[in-house]
One Martini backbone bead per residue (centre of mass of N, CA, C, O) as a GRO file, in nm:
protein
  221
    1UNK     BB    1  -0.534 -11.098  -0.454
    2UNK     BB    2  -0.302 -11.262  -0.307
    3UNK     BB    3   0.025 -11.280  -0.286
    4UNK     BB    4   0.251 -11.495  -0.339
    5UNK     BB    5   0.493 -11.641  -0.179
    6UNK     BB    6   0.828 -11.575  -0.183
    7UNK     BB    7   1.134 -11.623  -0.212
    8UNK     BB    8   1.433 -11.477  -0.049
    9UNK     BB    9   1.512 -11.481  -0.369
   10UNK     BB   10   1.674 -11.512  -0.673
   11UNK     BB   11   1.585 -11.724  -0.935
   12UNK     BB   12   1.826 -11.881  -1.121
   13UNK     BB   13   1.804 -11.954  -1.467
   14UNK     BB   14   1.880 -12.056  -1.789
   15UNK     BB   15   1.611 -11.941  -1.907
   16UNK     BB   16   1.614 -11.639  -1.763
   17UNK     BB   17   1.951 -11.647  -1.708
   18UNK     BB   18   2.112 -11.601  -2.033
   19UNK     BB   19   2.360 -11.409  -2.153
   20UNK     BB   20   2.517 -11.278  -2.397
   21UNK     BB   21   2.843 -11.157  -2.380
   22UNK     BB   22   2.822 -10.942  -2.617
   23UNK     BB   23   2.642 -10.735  -2.429
   24UNK     BB   24   2.914 -10.717  -2.266
   25UNK     BB   25   3.178 -10.631  -2.060
   26UNK     BB   26   3.474 -10.809  -2.132
   27UNK     BB   27   3.764 -10.893  -2.068
   28UNK     BB   28   3.992 -10.972  -2.300
   29UNK     BB   29   4.131 -11.213  -2.126
   30UNK     BB   30   3.810 -11.359  -2.117
   31UNK     BB   31   3.641 -11.393  -2.384
   32UNK     BB   32   3.704 -11.726  -2.417
   33UNK     BB   33   3.636 -11.819  -2.094
   34UNK     BB   34   3.332 -11.747  -2.133
   35UNK     BB   35   3.016 -11.761  -2.149
   36UNK     BB   36   2.752 -11.676  -2.019
   37UNK     BB   37   2.556 -11.448  -1.855
   38UNK     BB   38   2.391 -11.469  -1.547
   39UNK     BB   39   2.490 -11.198  -1.369
   40UNK     BB   40   2.477 -10.885  -1.374
   41UNK     BB   41   2.617 -10.625  -1.209
   42UNK     BB   42   2.364 -10.448  -1.165
   43UNK     BB   43   2.196 -10.672  -1.024
   44UNK     BB   44   2.383 -10.719  -0.790
   45UNK     BB   45   2.369 -10.429  -0.668
   46UNK     BB   46   2.064 -10.417  -0.621
   47UNK     BB   47   2.047 -10.664  -0.433
   48UNK     BB   48   2.237 -10.553  -0.213
   49UNK     BB   49   2.056 -10.316  -0.132
   50UNK     BB   50   1.829 -10.497  -0.029
   51UNK     BB   51   1.988 -10.646   0.189
   52UNK     BB   52   2.059 -10.389   0.349
   53UNK     BB   53   1.768 -10.323   0.420
   54UNK     BB   54   1.709 -10.581   0.583
   55UNK     BB   55   1.936 -10.556   0.794
   56UNK     BB   56   1.866 -10.264   0.908
   57UNK     BB   57   1.573 -10.366   1.006
   58UNK     BB   58   1.712 -10.582   1.238
   59UNK     BB   59   1.917 -10.358   1.342
   60UNK     BB   60   2.068 -10.130   1.611
   61UNK     BB   61   2.327 -10.240   1.685
   62UNK     BB   62   2.626 -10.329   1.676
   63UNK     BB   63   2.799 -10.471   1.386
   64UNK     BB   64   2.968 -10.771   1.306
   65UNK     BB   65   3.154 -10.808   1.008
   66UNK     BB   66   3.229 -11.118   0.837
   67UNK     BB   67   3.479 -11.201   0.616
   68UNK     BB   68   3.510 -11.448   0.372
   69UNK     BB   69   3.793 -11.571   0.251
   70UNK     BB   70   3.817 -11.442  -0.061
   71UNK     BB   71   3.536 -11.433  -0.219
   72UNK     BB   72   3.375 -11.218  -0.013
   73UNK     BB   73   3.498 -10.921  -0.046
   74UNK     BB   74   3.311 -10.777  -0.252
   75UNK     BB   75   3.043 -10.821  -0.113
   76UNK     BB   76   3.126 -10.694   0.151
   77UNK     BB   77   3.193 -10.407   0.049
   78UNK     BB   78   2.912 -10.346  -0.082
   79UNK     BB   79   2.737 -10.406   0.166
   80UNK     BB   80   2.859 -10.204   0.366
   81UNK     BB   81   2.809  -9.951   0.195
   82UNK     BB   82   2.498  -9.988   0.200
   83UNK     BB   83   2.455  -9.986   0.507
   84UNK     BB   84   2.579  -9.693   0.561
   85UNK     BB   85   2.325  -9.555   0.388
   86UNK     BB   86   2.138  -9.663   0.611
   87UNK     BB   87   1.855  -9.696   0.819
   88UNK     BB   88   1.700  -9.767   1.083
   89UNK     BB   89   1.403  -9.786   1.253
   90UNK     BB   90   1.528  -9.537   1.436
   91UNK     BB   91   1.687  -9.343   1.221
   92UNK     BB   92   1.975  -9.479   1.222
   93UNK     BB   93   2.278  -9.562   1.194
   94UNK     BB   94   2.489  -9.849   1.155
   95UNK     BB   95   2.714  -9.986   1.340
   96UNK     BB   96   3.044 -10.107   1.231
   97UNK     BB   97   3.246 -10.399   1.224
   98UNK     BB   98   3.550 -10.590   1.147
   99UNK     BB   99   3.617 -10.913   0.989
  100UNK     BB  100   3.874 -11.160   0.884
  101UNK     BB  101   3.826 -11.487   0.737
  102UNK     BB  102   3.932 -11.827   0.747
  103UNK     BB  103   3.789 -12.134   0.619
  104UNK     BB  104   3.821 -12.491   0.719
  105UNK     BB  105   3.676 -12.845   0.638
  106UNK     BB  106   3.885 -12.956   0.421
  107UNK     BB  107   4.036 -13.244   0.257
  108UNK     BB  108   4.032 -13.167  -0.024
  109UNK     BB  109   3.707 -13.330  -0.088
  110UNK     BB  110   3.689 -13.376   0.234
  111UNK     BB  111   3.521 -13.381   0.517
  112UNK     BB  112   3.621 -13.349   0.864
  113UNK     BB  113   3.410 -13.191   1.073
  114UNK     BB  114   3.627 -12.957   1.110
  115UNK     BB  115   3.713 -12.634   1.206
  116UNK     BB  116   3.919 -12.387   1.050
  117UNK     BB  117   4.036 -12.078   1.191
  118UNK     BB  118   4.212 -11.764   1.175
  119UNK     BB  119   4.135 -11.693   1.449
  120UNK     BB  120   4.191 -11.622   1.754
  121UNK     BB  121   4.098 -11.678   2.070
  122UNK     BB  122   4.067 -11.376   2.146
  123UNK     BB  123   3.894 -11.296   1.903
  124UNK     BB  124   3.661 -11.494   1.963
  125UNK     BB  125   3.593 -11.387   2.253
  126UNK     BB  126   3.492 -11.103   2.132
  127UNK     BB  127   3.196 -11.219   2.044
  128UNK     BB  128   3.070 -11.171   2.298
  129UNK     BB  129   2.754 -11.025   2.285
  130UNK     BB  130   2.739 -11.018   1.971
  131UNK     BB  131   2.662 -10.911   1.650
  132UNK     BB  132   2.675 -11.141   1.375
  133UNK     BB  133   2.799 -11.115   1.028
  134UNK     BB  134   2.825 -11.343   0.774
  135UNK     BB  135   3.023 -11.322   0.469
  136UNK     BB  136   2.942 -11.485   0.163
  137UNK     BB  137   2.949 -11.593  -0.164
  138UNK     BB  138   2.896 -11.925  -0.135
  139UNK     BB  139   2.662 -12.192  -0.117
  140UNK     BB  140   2.676 -12.527  -0.142
  141UNK     BB  141   2.640 -12.770   0.076
  142UNK     BB  142   2.679 -12.632   0.391
  143UNK     BB  143   2.895 -12.764   0.581
  144UNK     BB  144   3.085 -12.535   0.664
  145UNK     BB  145   2.874 -12.340   0.788
  146UNK     BB  146   2.759 -12.531   1.002
  147UNK     BB  147   3.030 -12.574   1.144
  148UNK     BB  148   3.083 -12.278   1.215
  149UNK     BB  149   2.828 -12.222   1.386
  150UNK     BB  150   2.891 -12.438   1.597
  151UNK     BB  151   3.167 -12.322   1.683
  152UNK     BB  152   3.060 -12.027   1.780
  153UNK     BB  153   2.887 -12.102   2.032
  154UNK     BB  154   3.128 -12.107   2.245
  155UNK     BB  155   3.141 -11.763   2.223
  156UNK     BB  156   2.863 -11.617   2.280
  157UNK     BB  157   2.689 -11.479   2.089
  158UNK     BB  158   2.401 -11.316   2.046
  159UNK     BB  159   2.429 -11.320   1.725
  160UNK     BB  160   2.396 -11.522   1.412
  161UNK     BB  161   2.444 -11.432   1.073
  162UNK     BB  162   2.385 -11.494   0.712
  163UNK     BB  163   2.544 -11.379   0.408
  164UNK     BB  164   2.468 -11.473   0.065
  165UNK     BB  165   2.485 -11.428  -0.262
  166UNK     BB  166   2.495 -11.749  -0.299
  167UNK     BB  167   2.300 -12.042  -0.396
  168UNK     BB  168   2.328 -12.375  -0.465
  169UNK     BB  169   2.153 -12.604  -0.677
  170UNK     BB  170   2.214 -12.900  -0.506
  171UNK     BB  171   2.214 -13.240  -0.419
  172UNK     BB  172   2.452 -13.187  -0.193
  173UNK     BB  173   2.279 -13.054  -0.006
  174UNK     BB  174   2.185 -13.007   0.351
  175UNK     BB  175   1.967 -12.743   0.358
  176UNK     BB  176   2.115 -12.488   0.394
  177UNK     BB  177   2.003 -12.147   0.483
  178UNK     BB  178   2.044 -11.838   0.483
  179UNK     BB  179   1.926 -11.531   0.592
  180UNK     BB  180   2.080 -11.406   0.334
  181UNK     BB  181   1.990 -11.389  -0.021
  182UNK     BB  182   2.044 -11.325  -0.346
  183UNK     BB  183   2.101 -11.609  -0.513
  184UNK     BB  184   1.982 -11.882  -0.700
  185UNK     BB  185   2.181 -12.131  -0.853
  186UNK     BB  186   2.291 -12.336  -1.057
  187UNK     BB  187   2.472 -12.645  -1.111
  188UNK     BB  188   2.738 -12.451  -1.164
  189UNK     BB  189   3.032 -12.305  -1.281
  190UNK     BB  190   3.108 -11.998  -1.138
  191UNK     BB  191   3.218 -11.663  -1.230
  192UNK     BB  192   3.291 -11.379  -1.067
  193UNK     BB  193   3.280 -11.149  -0.840
  194UNK     BB  194   3.532 -11.320  -0.695
  195UNK     BB  195   3.486 -11.572  -0.840
  196UNK     BB  196   3.686 -11.860  -0.880
  197UNK     BB  197   3.950 -12.021  -1.091
  198UNK     BB  198   4.240 -12.063  -0.974
  199UNK     BB  199   4.246 -11.730  -0.931
  200UNK     BB  200   4.047 -11.664  -1.150
  201UNK     BB  201   3.799 -11.400  -1.223
  202UNK     BB  202   3.789 -11.176  -0.997
  203UNK     BB  203   3.798 -10.932  -1.234
  204UNK     BB  204   3.496 -10.996  -1.287
  205UNK     BB  205   3.188 -10.845  -1.271
  206UNK     BB  206   3.038 -11.078  -1.368
  207UNK     BB  207   2.833 -11.361  -1.364
  208UNK     BB  208   2.962 -11.665  -1.499
  209UNK     BB  209   3.010 -11.910  -1.731
  210UNK     BB  210   3.234 -12.133  -1.781
  211UNK     BB  211   3.430 -12.245  -2.015
  212UNK     BB  212   3.596 -12.503  -2.149
  213UNK     BB  213   3.844 -12.335  -2.219
  214UNK     BB  214   3.882 -12.205  -1.938
  215UNK     BB  215   3.911 -12.465  -1.775
  216UNK     BB  216   4.165 -12.566  -1.930
  217UNK     BB  217   4.353 -12.311  -1.910
  218UNK     BB  218   4.323 -12.298  -1.563
  219UNK     BB  219   4.426 -12.558  -1.494
  220UNK     BB  220   4.585 -12.762  -1.298
  221UNK     BB  221   4.898 -12.937  -1.347
   0.00000   0.00000   0.00000
């Protein structure tokens, strides 16, 4: 019997992925601020290695990897390290170059419909005829990423693909799905592995559900 086709990501649900934090090493300063562990660090790293395998199987020429700051930098670093250890279909390592960008398309909680990007016009023009991989931590509604991809078309890259560690299963989604996805997660506020809440929890290795106490403790006054 043929195996049913699976979605190209790990579907995280609270029923299947919801581990008591007592089983894991949680920094002492966050012990009361997180609920259960949703994705342990080891599973994150293994999934990143698989994504690196998929990426190197599809590219042979120099790849420009663009890290979306701040949240994407840990995923970016681990993904690039995994890519450097793998060979392409031609049996060669894949040359990579780096860019670091900040992207904004919201004013407070409302989309403006226009993207603001931290790269200069000359830096953006350098994307012409290049293979671009945008690395993001999480896709929520998808509006910002779709606006960014539309914006980059004017600079005529050869290809643009997106790798996101997480995609949130939310009714607010516009249906956008990246080319490479690590995990699809419930519509919850998650922290850790550089995902933050008001700039806290970036130093937590696992991806966890924030507790009510943690949400109140680190809320902006």
